[in-house]
C-alpha positions as CSV (number, residue, x, y, z in Angstrom):
1,M,97.2,142.8,134.4
2,R,95.1,139.9,133.4
3,I,95.2,140.7,129.7
4,P,99.0,140.5,129.5
5,N,99.1,137.3,131.4
6,L,96.4,135.8,129.1
7,L,98.3,137.0,126.1
8,S,101.5,135.4,127.4
9,L,99.7,132.1,128.1
10,V,98.1,132.1,124.6
11,T,101.5,132.8,123.0
12,V,103.2,130.0,125.0
13,C,100.4,127.6,124.0
14,C,100.7,128.5,120.3
15,L,104.5,128.1,120.3
16,T,104.2,124.8,122.1
17,T,101.7,123.5,119.6
18,L,103.8,124.6,116.7
19,S,107.0,123.1,118.1
20,C,105.3,119.8,118.9
21,S,103.6,119.4,115.5
22,Q,105.0,116.3,113.7
23,P,106.3,116.7,110.2
24,E,104.4,114.7,107.6
25,E,105.6,111.1,107.5
26,S,107.5,109.9,104.5
27,R,105.5,107.3,102.6
28,V,104.4,106.0,99.3
29,Y,100.7,105.4,98.4
30,F,98.4,104.3,95.6
31,D,96.2,107.1,94.3
32,N,93.3,105.3,92.8
33,I,93.1,101.7,94.1
34,I,92.6,100.3,97.5
35,D,93.1,97.0,99.2
36,G,90.3,94.6,98.2
37,D,89.4,96.3,94.9
38,S,87.8,94.2,92.2
39,L,88.5,95.6,88.8
40,N,87.3,94.8,85.3
41,S,89.4,96.2,82.5
42,S,93.1,97.1,82.1
43,I,94.2,98.9,85.2
44,N,95.6,102.4,85.4
45,I,97.4,102.7,88.7
46,G,98.4,106.1,90.1
47,F,100.8,106.5,92.9
48,G,102.5,109.2,94.9
49,I,105.0,109.9,97.6
50,R,105.4,112.3,100.5
51,E,108.6,113.9,101.7
52,Y,110.7,112.6,98.7
53,K,111.0,113.7,95.1
54,V,110.3,111.6,92.1
55,G,112.7,111.7,89.2
56,P,114.2,109.5,86.5
57,A,116.6,106.7,87.4
58,G,120.1,108.1,87.6
59,N,118.9,111.5,88.9
60,V,121.1,111.9,91.9
61,G,120.0,113.9,95.0
62,E,119.1,113.5,98.6
63,G,115.4,112.4,98.9
64,M,115.2,111.5,95.2
65,G,114.1,108.3,93.6
66,H,111.5,106.5,91.5
67,H,108.8,104.0,91.9
68,H,108.7,100.2,91.2
69,L,105.8,97.9,91.2
70,L,106.3,94.4,92.6
71,M,103.9,91.8,91.5
72,S,102.9,89.2,94.1
73,R,105.9,90.1,96.2
74,N,106.3,92.0,99.5
75,S,108.7,94.9,99.9
76,I,112.4,94.5,99.2
77,A,114.9,95.1,102.0
78,E,116.5,98.5,102.2
79,G,119.7,98.8,100.1
80,V,118.9,95.9,97.8
81,V,118.8,96.6,94.1
82,I,115.4,95.9,92.7
83,P,115.6,93.7,89.5
84,N,113.8,94.6,86.3
85,N,111.6,91.6,85.1
86,N,108.0,90.6,84.8
87,N,107.5,90.6,88.6
88,H,109.5,93.8,89.3
89,I,108.4,96.7,87.1
90,Q,110.8,99.6,87.2
91,L,109.3,103.0,86.5
92,G,112.7,104.6,85.9
93,G,111.4,107.5,83.9
94,G,109.9,109.1,87.0
95,E,106.4,108.0,86.2
96,T,103.6,108.5,88.7
97,Q,101.1,106.2,87.0
98,T,101.1,103.2,84.7
99,D,98.7,100.8,82.9
100,L,98.7,97.1,83.9
101,N,97.1,94.5,81.6
102,L,96.5,91.6,84.0
103,S,94.9,88.2,83.4
104,P,91.9,87.5,85.6
105,G,93.0,86.5,89.1
106,S,94.0,87.8,92.5
107,Y,97.1,89.9,92.8
108,V,99.2,91.5,95.5
109,I,100.8,94.7,94.1
110,T,103.5,96.4,96.2
111,L,104.6,99.9,95.4
112,Q,108.3,100.3,96.3
113,F,110.4,103.4,96.2
114,A,114.1,103.2,95.3
115,D,117.0,105.6,94.8
116,E,118.7,106.5,91.5
117,L,120.5,103.2,91.3
118,H,117.3,101.1,92.0
119,K,118.3,100.4,95.6
120,S,115.2,100.0,97.7
121,Y,114.4,102.4,100.5
122,G,113.0,99.4,102.3
123,E,109.7,98.5,103.9
124,K,109.2,102.0,105.2
125,M,108.8,103.2,101.6
126,S,106.5,100.6,100.3
127,A,102.7,100.0,100.2
128,S,100.7,96.9,99.2
129,V,97.2,96.2,98.0
130,E,95.5,93.0,97.1
131,I,93.2,93.3,94.1
132,T,91.1,91.0,91.9
133,K,91.0,91.3,88.2
134,K,87.7,90.0,86.8
């Protein structure tokens, strides 16, 4: 009688653990640089995303979008179209890495994810690092 009770208890514990496990949080991240890095040459920045799909601009679908790099700027509010200029680099081809040729100095780089029309997914889908280019 004790074995069936033990098996029932183990089964309930396993099912409870599985039902309580949290799905992986949606987020963007830099692959190869971290806050405070000091870099010498041109910078190859890799980036990724969890729980969304990367595709070219104009590629419509739920959970789809593409990356933008914001130079010396915090995230852009959700729903706002991200401009395309020297301080807002659109990676509308679905790129997951790019090279930056920066002059020596200190920079804050924000990775921002946006939908097919360049509308920001907001702060929840951004990540920032401060780096120094020697």
